[in-house]
C-alpha positions in Angstrom: 104.1 89.6 176.9 100.3 90.0 176.8 97.8 87.2 177.4 94.6 87.0 175.2 91.4 87.7 176.9 88.7 85.0 177.2 86.6 86.8 174.7 89.1 86.3 171.8 87.7 87.6 168.5 88.5 86.7 164.9 89.0 89.3 162.3 85.6 88.4 160.8 84.0 88.8 164.3 85.4 92.3 164.7 84.6 93.4 161.1 81.0 92.3 161.3 80.6 94.0 164.7 81.8 97.2 163.1 79.5 96.6 160.2 76.5 96.1 162.5 77.3 99.3 164.4 77.7 101.4 161.3 74.8 100.0 159.3 72.3 100.2 162.1 73.2 103.7 163.1 70.2 105.9 162.0 72.4 109.0 161.4 74.5 107.0 159.0 71.6 105.9 156.8 70.2 108.1 154.0 73.0 110.6 154.3 73.6 113.3 151.7 77.2 114.2 150.9 78.8 116.9 148.7 82.2 116.3 147.2 84.4 115.9 144.2 84.5 112.7 142.1 87.9 111.1 141.8 89.2 107.7 140.5 85.9 106.8 139.0 85.5 103.3 137.3 82.5 102.0 135.5 82.9 98.3 135.8 81.9 95.9 133.0 79.4 94.4 135.5 77.5 97.8 135.3 78.5 98.9 138.8 80.3 102.2 139.5 83.2 102.6 141.9 84.5 106.0 142.8 86.0 108.2 145.5 84.2 111.2 146.9 86.5 113.7 148.5 86.9 117.2 149.8 90.0 119.2 150.9 90.6 117.1 154.1 89.1 113.6 153.6 87.7 111.1 151.2 85.4 108.1 151.2 85.0 105.2 148.8 81.7 104.9 147.1 79.9 102.1 145.2 76.8 102.5 143.1 75.1 99.3 141.8 73.9 99.2 138.3 70.2 99.1 139.3 70.6 102.7 140.5 72.6 103.9 137.6 70.9 105.8 134.7 72.3 107.3 131.5 72.3 110.7 133.2 74.3 109.2 136.1 77.1 108.1 133.8 77.3 111.6 132.4 77.6 113.1 135.9 80.2 110.6 137.2 83.3 112.1 135.7 86.7 112.7 137.2 86.7 116.1 138.8 82.9 116.5 138.8 81.4 118.1 142.0 78.3 116.1 143.0 75.8 115.5 145.7 75.0 111.9 146.6 72.5 110.2 148.7 73.3 106.9 150.3 74.1 104.9 153.4 77.3 103.9 155.1 78.2 100.2 154.9 81.2 98.0 155.4 82.8 95.7 152.8 84.2 92.8 155.0 86.4 91.3 152.4 88.6 94.4 152.4 87.8 95.6 155.8 86.9 99.2 154.8 83.8 101.3 155.1 82.2 102.8 152.1 79.1 104.7 151.0 76.4 102.7 149.2 75.1 105.4 146.8 71.4 105.4 145.6 71.2 108.8 143.9 73.6 111.2 142.3 73.0 114.9 141.3 75.4 117.3 139.7 76.6 120.1 141.8 79.2 121.6 139.5 82.6 121.0 138.1 85.4 120.4 140.6 88.1 123.0 141.2 90.9 120.9 139.8 89.0 120.1 136.6 88.1 123.7 136.2 91.7 124.7 136.4 92.5 122.0 133.9 90.0 123.4 131.4 91.2 126.9 131.9 94.9 126.0 131.3 93.9 123.8 128.3 92.1 126.7 126.7 94.9 129.1 127.4 97.6 126.9 125.9 95.5 126.0 122.9 95.1 129.7 122.1 98.9 130.1 122.3 99.3 127.3 119.7 101.0 124.7 121.9 98.6 122.0 120.7 98.8 122.7 116.9 99.3 119.6 114.8 101.6 121.5 112.5 104.1 121.8 115.3 104.2 118.1 116.2 107.5 116.3 115.5 107.5 113.0 113.8 108.3 109.9 115.8 111.4 108.2 114.2 110.6 104.8 112.6 113.8 103.1 113.6 115.3 104.7 116.8 118.6 103.6 118.3 118.2 105.3 121.7 115.1 106.1 123.8 115.0 108.4 126.7 112.6 107.5 129.5 111.3 109.8 132.2 109.5 108.0 135.0 109.9 106.7 138.5 112.9 104.4 138.8 110.7 101.9 140.8 107.4 100.4 140.1 105.6 98.6 137.3 105.9 101.3 134.6 109.6 100.9 133.9 109.3 97.1 134.0 106.5 97.1 131.5 108.3 99.5 129.1 111.6 97.5 129.3 109.7 94.2 128.7 107.8 95.7 125.7 111.0 97.1 124.2 112.9 93.9 124.5 110.0 91.9 123.1 109.5 94.1 120.1 112.9 95.6 119.3 115.9 93.8 121.1 119.1 95.8 121.3 117.4 99.2 121.6 119.3 101.4 124.1 117.2 102.9 126.9 118.4 106.0 128.9 116.5 106.5 132.1 116.2 110.0 133.5 114.4 109.4 136.8 111.8 111.8 138.1 109.2 112.3 140.8 105.9 111.8 138.9 103.5 112.8 141.7 103.1 115.6 144.2 104.1 119.2 144.4 107.6 118.6 143.1 106.5 116.4 140.3 106.4 119.0 137.5 109.8 120.5 138.4 111.3 117.0 138.6 110.0 116.0 135.2 111.2 119.3 133.6 114.7 118.7 135.1 114.8 115.2 133.7 113.6 116.4 130.3 116.3 119.1 130.1 118.9 116.5 131.0 117.8 114.2 128.1 117.7 117.1 125.7 121.4 117.7 126.2 122.2 114.2 124.9 122.3 114.3 121.1 122.0 110.5 120.8 118.4 110.4 122.1 115.9 109.8 119.2 112.7 110.0 121.2 111.6 110.6 124.8 108.8 108.8 126.7 107.3 110.5 129.8 105.3 107.8 131.6 103.4 107.2 134.8 100.8 104.6 135.9 97.2 105.3 136.6 95.8 107.3 139.5 93.3 109.9 140.6 93.2 113.4 139.2 95.3 114.5 142.2 97.9 111.9 141.5 98.3 113.0 137.9 98.0 116.7 138.6 101.7 117.5 138.2 101.3 116.8 134.4 98.8 119.7 134.1 101.6 122.2 134.8 102.0 125.1 132.4 105.8 125.2 132.8 106.1 121.5 132.0 103.8 122.0 128.9 106.1 124.7 127.6 109.2 122.7 128.3 107.9 119.8 126.3 106.8 122.1 123.5 110.3 123.6 123.3 112.0 120.2 123.4 113.9 119.5 120.1 113.4 115.7 120.5 110.0 114.1 119.8 108.1 113.4 123.1 105.5 110.6 123.7 103.2 111.0 126.7 102.0 107.9 128.5 100.2 109.1 131.7 97.7 107.0 133.5 95.1 104.8 131.8 93.4 105.3 128.5 90.6 107.4 130.0 93.0 109.8 131.7 93.9 113.0 130.0 96.4 115.7 131.1 97.8 118.8 129.5 101.0 116.9 128.7 99.0 114.6 126.4 97.9 117.6 124.3 101.3 119.2 124.0 103.3 116.0 123.4 104.1 115.0 119.8 102.2 111.7 120.4 99.8 110.6 123.2 99.8 106.9 124.1 97.0 105.3 126.1 99.3 103.5 128.5 103.1 103.2 129.1 103.1 99.8 127.3 101.4 101.4 124.3 104.1 104.2 124.4 106.8 101.6 124.1 104.9 100.0 121.2 104.6 103.3 119.4 108.3 104.1 120.0 109.9 101.1 118.3 108.9 98.8 115.4 108.0 95.1 116.0 110.8 92.7 115.1 108.3 90.2 113.8 106.7 92.7 111.5 110.1 93.8 110.4 111.1 90.3 109.5 107.9 89.8 107.5 108.5 93.1 105.8 112.1 92.1 104.9 110.8 88.8 103.5 108.2 90.6 101.4 110.9 93.0 100.2 113.2 90.2 99.3 110.4 88.5 97.3 109.6 91.8 95.7 113.3 92.4 94.8 113.6 88.9 93.4 110.5 89.4 91.3 111.7 92.8 90.1 115.1 91.4 89.2 113.5 88.5 87.3 111.1 90.8 85.5 114.0 93.1 84.6 116.1 90.2 83.3 113.2 88.9 81.2 112.5 92.4 80.0 116.2 93.0 79.1 116.3 89.6 77.4 113.3 90.5 75.3 114.8 93.8 74.5 118.0 92.1 73.4 116.0 89.8 71.1 114.1 92.8 69.7 117.4 94.6 69.1 119.0 91.5 67.5 116.0 91.1 65.2 116.0 94.8 64.4 119.8 94.8 63.8 119.4 91.7 61.5 116.7 93.4 59.5 118.8 96.6 59.2 121.9 94.6 58.2 119.9 92.6 55.6 118.5 95.9 54.3 121.9 97.5 54.1 123.3 94.4 52.4 120.6 94.4 49.8 121.2 98.1 49.2 124.9 97.5 48.7 124.1 94.6 46.4 121.9 96.9 44.3 124.6 99.5 44.2 127.2 96.9 43.1 124.8 95.7 40.4 124.5 99.2 39.1 128.2 99.7 39.2 128.7 96.4 37.4 126.3 97.4 34.7 128.0 100.7 34.3 131.4 99.0 34.1 130.0 96.5 31.6 128.7 99.4 29.5 132.2 100.9 29.3 134.1 97.6 29.0 136.4 97.7 25.8 135.5 94.1 25.1 132.0 95.2 24.4 133.2 97.4 21.6 135.4 94.6 20.2 132.3 92.3 20.2 130.6 94.9 17.9 133.5 94.8 15.3 135.7 97.5 16.6 139.5 97.1 17.1 142.1 98.6 19.3 145.5 99.8 18.0 148.4 99.7 20.4 151.9 101.1 20.0 154.4 100.0 22.5 151.5 98.8 24.7 149.8 102.2 24.5 146.5 103.0 22.7 146.9 105.0 19.5 144.4 107.7 19.4 145.7 109.7 16.4 147.6 109.0 13.1 150.0 111.7 14.2 151.2 109.3 16.9 152.7 106.8 14.4 155.3 107.0 11.6 156.4 104.7 8.8 158.1 101.7 10.1 156.4 101.6 13.5 155.3 98.2 14.7 151.7 98.2 15.9 149.4 95.7 17.5 145.8 95.6 16.3 143.5 94.0 19.0 140.4 92.3 17.6 137.6 90.3 19.3 139.3 87.0 18.6 143.0 87.8 18.5 145.8 90.3 17.8 147.4 91.3 14.5 151.0 92.6 14.4 151.7 95.0 11.6 154.2 97.6 10.4 153.2 101.0 9.2 154.3 101.7 5.6 
């Protein structure tokens, strides 16, 4: 057991002692450093926060908005190799030392970013980024494959988003290492495992934000070609909205964040419900319109049928009238009315004198009666 010394310090005491030593050391004031920019953030306040690094070490940097120009914003990019002028200071609230930057000059593009651009140009020439080769993301998937770290905020955010937007969706996790030298090989293995499952409708490859070094495994040529060859649509969701990797260009869809990837992968239940309500209203309107239209068509057909029937009836009446007139013309009674008579023998019309003989009984039909006679 140790016993505290008489000169017991608080954390603040020690931190401000270190702050005084660093900030009053002449050699640590107005220093010029060369390094590569990483994890750069331009805050809404106008201040810039970034890391300056080389192969063996790194230092946090802050540049207040009063020192930032339009040219400075162009220079402060991930992977840019720069020269800065500033002084070493301590930020007591976090207990870390940092470089307060007053000036920035471009030195050249960092090696990692240079490699990124070279690989991007190479794969683009090979056609891996062509829009014509992009596979369509299914509108209503049943099963989603997810490649990410099994721990951390990414998987929680995606699960929460999927359950909020599309409850009941099945999620198949294929865990992978998403950082470091083994990252690319691990993601490829996880991708190949999901490709062997025919039930997977779409695959999300996701990782949270980080520096260019943290995300570097997603700039791997083998991974890019594995994603290109994958028969299942792939959504990339690597880092933040401002982060871009080779995976983003070769994937079938690039999402700004893992949460956005989940939103792209499934429809929203609220929007679907509203859509179904609209469809039901549209169907009801269409059915009503169709019924009204059919009713009107039936009315038109009934009217047309009635007109045709009346026309046909009138035509038949005319034909009957003509036939009646013709029959009337040939009616024997008409001849009797004009003074003619009709001679019958045994009920048959006598047409010739040769048909009768003396003693035959005949009937002579007149207009107003019949005369019975005997031939002499």
